C-alpha positions as CSV (number, residue, x, y, z in Angstrom):
1,M,-52.5,65.0,215.8
2,D,-54.9,67.5,217.4
3,V,-57.1,65.0,219.1
4,D,-59.3,67.7,220.4
5,A,-60.4,68.6,216.9
6,L,-61.7,65.1,216.3
7,R,-63.4,65.1,219.7
8,I,-65.4,68.1,218.6
9,L,-66.3,66.4,215.3
10,E,-67.1,63.0,216.8
11,P,-70.9,63.6,217.1
12,L,-71.1,64.0,213.3
13,C,-68.9,61.0,212.8
14,W,-71.4,58.8,214.7
15,R,-73.9,59.5,212.0
16,A,-72.5,56.4,210.3
17,P,-74.9,53.5,209.8
18,S,-74.8,50.2,211.6
19,A,-77.0,47.0,211.7
20,H,-79.8,47.5,214.3
21,N,-78.2,50.9,215.0
22,T,-75.9,49.3,217.5
23,Q,-73.1,51.8,216.9
24,P,-70.3,49.3,217.7
25,W,-67.3,51.6,216.9
26,R,-65.2,53.2,219.6
27,L,-62.5,55.9,219.4
28,D,-59.6,55.6,221.9
29,Y,-57.8,59.0,222.0
30,R,-54.0,58.7,222.6
31,P,-51.2,61.2,222.2
32,G,-50.8,61.9,218.5
33,T,-53.2,59.2,217.3
34,V,-56.7,57.7,217.7
35,R,-57.3,54.0,217.9
36,V,-60.4,52.8,216.0
37,G,-62.0,49.7,217.4
38,W,-65.3,48.2,218.5
39,D,-67.2,47.0,221.6
40,P,-68.2,43.3,221.4
41,A,-71.2,44.2,223.5
42,D,-72.6,46.1,220.5
43,T,-72.2,43.4,218.0
44,L,-74.8,40.8,216.8
45,P,-73.3,37.3,217.1
46,A,-76.5,35.5,216.3
47,A,-77.7,37.7,213.4
48,D,-74.2,38.4,212.1
49,P,-72.2,35.3,213.0
50,T,-69.4,35.9,210.4
51,G,-69.0,39.6,211.4
52,R,-69.8,40.9,207.9
53,D,-72.2,43.6,209.0
54,L,-69.8,44.6,211.8
55,R,-66.9,45.1,209.4
56,L,-69.1,47.0,206.9
57,S,-70.3,49.3,209.8
58,L,-66.8,49.9,211.0
59,G,-65.6,50.8,207.4
60,A,-68.6,53.1,207.0
61,F,-67.6,54.8,210.3
62,V,-64.0,55.3,209.3
63,E,-65.1,56.8,205.9
64,T,-67.5,59.1,207.8
65,C,-64.7,60.3,210.1
66,L,-62.4,61.1,207.1
67,I,-65.2,62.9,205.2
68,V,-66.3,65.0,208.2
69,A,-62.7,65.9,209.1
70,A,-61.8,66.8,205.5
71,D,-64.8,69.0,205.0
72,L,-64.2,70.9,208.3
73,G,-60.5,71.4,207.6
74,V,-58.8,68.7,209.6
75,P,-56.2,66.7,207.6
76,L,-56.7,63.1,208.7
77,E,-55.6,59.7,207.3
78,F,-56.5,56.2,208.3
79,V,-53.9,53.5,208.8
80,A,-55.3,50.0,208.6
81,D,-54.3,47.6,211.4
82,H,-57.0,45.0,211.7
83,C,-56.8,42.7,214.7
84,A,-59.9,40.8,215.7
85,R,-58.4,39.6,218.9
86,D,-57.9,43.2,220.1
87,H,-61.1,44.5,218.6
88,R,-59.2,47.0,216.5
89,V,-59.4,48.0,212.8
90,G,-56.7,50.7,212.7
91,W,-55.6,54.3,213.5
92,L,-56.6,57.8,212.6
93,R,-53.6,60.1,212.3
94,T,-52.7,63.6,211.1
95,A,-52.0,63.7,207.4
96,R,-50.2,66.2,205.2
97,H,-53.3,66.8,203.1
98,R,-57.0,66.6,203.7
99,Y,-58.8,63.4,202.6
100,D,-60.0,63.8,199.0
101,S,-63.8,63.3,199.0
102,P,-66.7,65.0,197.1
103,F,-69.0,64.6,200.1
104,T,-69.6,67.0,203.0
105,A,-70.3,66.9,206.7
106,A,-73.8,68.3,205.9
107,Q,-74.5,65.4,203.7
108,V,-73.3,63.0,206.3
109,Q,-75.7,64.6,208.8
110,A,-78.7,64.7,206.4
111,R,-78.4,61.1,205.0
112,R,-81.2,58.8,206.0
113,T,-82.4,55.2,205.8
114,H,-85.9,55.3,204.3
115,R,-88.2,52.3,204.9
116,G,-91.2,54.0,203.4
117,R,-92.5,54.5,199.9
118,F,-90.4,55.6,196.9
119,S,-91.8,57.6,194.1
120,A,-89.3,56.0,191.7
121,G,-86.1,54.1,191.6
122,P,-82.8,55.8,190.9
123,D,-82.4,56.6,187.2
124,A,-79.7,55.0,185.0
125,P,-77.0,57.6,185.6
126,V,-77.3,57.3,189.4
127,L,-77.1,53.5,189.2
128,A,-74.1,53.8,186.9
129,G,-72.5,56.3,189.4
130,V,-72.8,53.9,192.4
131,D,-71.6,51.0,190.3
132,A,-68.5,53.1,189.3
133,V,-67.9,53.8,193.0
134,A,-67.8,50.0,193.7
135,R,-65.8,49.2,190.6
136,R,-63.0,51.5,191.6
137,A,-62.5,49.2,194.6
138,G,-62.8,46.0,192.6
139,G,-66.5,45.3,193.2
140,S,-69.7,46.2,191.5
141,V,-73.4,47.2,192.2
142,R,-75.9,44.9,190.6
143,V,-79.6,45.5,190.1
144,V,-81.7,42.5,191.1
145,P,-84.3,41.6,188.5
146,D,-87.8,42.5,189.8
147,G,-90.4,39.8,190.0
148,D,-92.1,37.2,192.1
149,L,-88.9,35.3,192.8
150,L,-87.3,38.2,194.7
151,A,-90.5,38.6,196.7
152,R,-90.5,34.9,197.6
153,L,-86.8,35.1,198.6
154,L,-87.6,38.0,200.9
155,R,-90.5,36.2,202.6
156,T,-88.3,33.1,203.0
157,A,-85.5,35.2,204.5
158,D,-87.9,36.9,207.0
159,Q,-89.3,33.6,208.1
160,Q,-85.8,32.2,208.7
161,V,-84.9,35.2,210.7
162,Y,-88.0,35.0,212.9
163,A,-87.5,31.2,213.3
164,D,-84.2,31.7,215.2
165,P,-84.8,32.5,218.9
166,A,-81.3,33.9,219.3
167,V,-81.7,36.3,216.3
168,V,-85.1,37.3,217.5
169,G,-83.7,37.9,221.0
170,E,-81.0,40.2,219.6
171,L,-83.6,42.1,217.5
172,R,-85.9,42.5,220.6
173,S,-83.0,43.8,222.7
174,W,-82.3,46.6,220.1
175,L,-85.9,47.6,219.4
176,R,-87.1,50.9,221.0
177,L,-90.8,50.7,220.3
178,T,-91.9,53.2,222.9
179,P,-90.5,56.6,223.9
180,A,-90.5,55.2,227.5
181,H,-87.6,52.9,226.6
182,P,-84.5,54.2,228.5
183,D,-82.4,54.0,225.3
184,Y,-85.0,55.5,223.0
185,R,-82.8,58.6,222.2
186,A,-79.5,56.7,222.4
187,D,-79.4,53.7,220.0
188,G,-81.4,50.9,218.5
189,L,-84.4,50.9,216.2
190,T,-87.4,53.0,217.0
191,G,-90.9,52.4,215.7
192,R,-90.7,55.7,213.8
193,C,-87.5,54.7,212.1
194,L,-89.0,51.3,211.1
195,G,-92.0,53.1,209.6
196,L,-94.4,51.7,212.2
197,S,-97.6,53.4,213.5
198,P,-98.0,53.5,217.3
199,V,-100.6,50.6,216.9
200,E,-98.2,48.6,214.8
201,A,-95.3,49.2,217.2
202,T,-97.5,48.0,220.1
203,G,-98.5,44.9,218.2
204,L,-94.9,44.0,217.4
205,R,-94.0,44.5,221.1
206,A,-96.8,42.1,222.1
207,A,-95.9,39.5,219.5
208,L,-92.2,39.5,220.4
209,A,-93.1,39.3,224.1
210,A,-95.1,36.2,223.4
211,Y,-92.4,34.7,221.1
212,P,-91.1,32.1,223.5
213,A,-94.5,30.6,224.0
214,L,-95.8,30.9,220.5
215,R,-92.8,30.1,218.3
216,R,-93.7,26.5,217.8
217,L,-97.3,27.5,217.0
218,G,-96.3,29.4,213.8
219,L,-95.5,32.9,215.2
220,P,-92.4,33.2,213.0
221,R,-94.5,32.8,209.8
222,L,-97.1,35.3,211.2
223,L,-94.3,37.9,212.0
224,A,-92.8,37.5,208.5
225,A,-96.2,38.0,206.9
226,A,-96.9,41.1,209.2
227,A,-93.6,42.6,207.9
228,G,-95.4,43.0,204.6
229,N,-93.7,43.3,201.2
230,P,-91.3,46.3,201.1
231,L,-90.8,45.7,197.4
232,A,-94.4,46.9,196.9
233,L,-93.2,50.3,198.2
234,G,-91.3,51.0,195.0
235,G,-87.7,51.5,194.1
236,A,-85.0,49.1,192.8
237,V,-83.2,46.4,194.7
238,V,-79.4,46.6,194.4
239,V,-76.6,44.4,195.7
240,L,-73.1,45.4,196.6
241,V,-70.8,42.7,195.2
242,G,-67.2,42.3,196.4
243,P,-64.2,41.0,194.5
244,P,-63.6,37.2,194.2
245,E,-61.2,37.1,197.1
246,M,-62.5,38.7,200.3
247,D,-60.9,38.5,203.7
248,D,-62.0,40.4,206.8
249,A,-59.9,43.4,206.0
250,A,-61.4,43.6,202.5
251,Q,-64.9,43.5,203.9
252,F,-64.0,46.4,206.2
253,E,-62.7,48.4,203.1
254,F,-66.0,47.7,201.4
255,G,-67.8,49.3,204.3
256,R,-66.0,52.5,203.3
257,V,-67.2,51.8,199.7
258,L,-70.7,51.3,201.0
259,M,-70.7,54.6,202.8
260,R,-69.6,56.4,199.6
261,I,-72.4,54.6,197.7
262,W,-75.1,55.7,200.3
263,L,-73.8,59.3,200.1
264,T,-73.8,59.2,196.3
265,L,-77.4,58.1,196.4
266,H,-78.2,60.9,198.9
267,A,-76.6,63.5,196.7
268,A,-78.8,62.4,193.9
269,G,-82.0,62.7,196.0
270,S,-82.3,58.9,196.7
271,A,-82.1,56.9,199.8
272,A,-81.6,53.2,200.8
273,H,-83.6,50.7,202.8
274,P,-81.3,47.7,203.8
275,L,-82.7,44.2,203.1
276,S,-79.8,42.4,204.8
277,Q,-81.9,39.4,205.6
278,L,-81.5,38.3,202.0
279,V,-77.8,37.7,202.5
280,D,-78.0,36.8,206.2
281,A,-80.1,33.7,205.6
282,P,-77.9,31.0,203.9
283,A,-80.7,29.6,201.6
284,T,-81.7,33.0,200.2
285,R,-78.1,34.1,199.9
286,T,-77.3,31.1,197.8
287,A,-80.4,31.7,195.6
288,L,-79.6,35.3,195.2
289,G,-76.1,34.4,194.1
290,V,-77.6,32.0,191.5
291,L,-80.0,34.7,190.3
292,L,-77.1,37.1,189.8
293,D,-74.6,34.5,188.7
294,V,-72.2,35.6,191.5
295,A,-70.6,33.4,194.2
296,P,-72.7,33.9,197.3
297,Q,-69.7,34.8,199.5
298,R,-69.2,37.9,197.3
299,L,-72.7,39.3,198.2
300,L,-72.0,42.0,200.8
301,H,-75.1,44.2,201.1
302,V,-78.7,44.4,199.7
303,A,-80.9,47.4,199.7
304,R,-84.0,48.8,198.1
305,V,-83.2,52.3,196.8
306,G,-85.2,55.1,195.3
307,R,-86.5,58.6,195.7
308,P,-88.4,58.9,199.1
309,V,-92.0,60.2,198.9
310,G,-91.8,61.8,202.3
311,P,-89.4,62.6,205.2
312,S,-87.5,59.9,207.0
313,A,-87.1,59.6,210.8
314,R,-83.6,59.9,212.2
315,S,-82.3,57.1,214.3
316,A,-80.7,58.0,217.7
317,R,-77.0,58.4,218.4
318,R,-75.3,58.2,221.8
319,V,-72.6,60.7,221.2
320,G,-73.4,64.4,221.3
321,G,-76.3,64.4,223.7
322,L,-78.5,66.1,221.1
323,G,-81.2,63.5,221.0
324,F,-80.6,62.7,217.3
325,C,-83.4,60.4,216.2
326,G,-81.0,57.8,210.1
327,Q,-79.5,54.9,210.5
């Protein structure tokens, strides 16, 4: 394949989403093919011990590569070859025909995560559309019934996240709460992308700095309370549900499905705000499974979705050197 063509397109491909904006994927250019793998240094072993979010991110990245290449006239295919030991998911190679996708490189570049207010949730046809995307792969998209139970589950999940020093340590290492941070324009989560004011960002920095000393005095509960209730900002909460039997390779494939769902929402004027803590915390994952009458291990991703009231900040990307600031 013409590897130089993909090198040129790579900055757009890196617009794929990843947990904490760690951008774990790596492309290794070789004669006639490109190896797709990941860097363990950019994973989250404490927050994502099973690797679910890693595999979803890698799948989203591969789908993004195929969409960008197809829209810009480069015929490309992906050959799966998952090997956890070698940190590899497969290969990108020249294809006879361009990848068939309704999405464009411009939509990839414009898509955002939106953690702010939504004027309304997606309407029924949009929800039916994203559900159809998942069903074509053997899964589904379920709307979580709104109510006090969901809000309680979210508070519980936040408290469990902040109660784990290793998880908090990972979060702190990927936060970019001041423009003075050396990686502010490269990766991680900025205060702007989290929807924090400068004062709120400063407060979060101070609280996390004091975490080792104050954890036993109730700081995790205070941090969870300070996070507020994103459900009050509008929208609908949806869950991506996988098929009954899911191995690592299937989770990777559903990362590709998830990317198509996000772009379907974007094309309809909607955006997503991930609420992954609901499936990261075992207790809330189990409770959410009971609520939806779905085996907990099938719950892959949770997000609040709707029509954004205002613009969303862009999270940074390392590749391209353009200072991109959406996850």
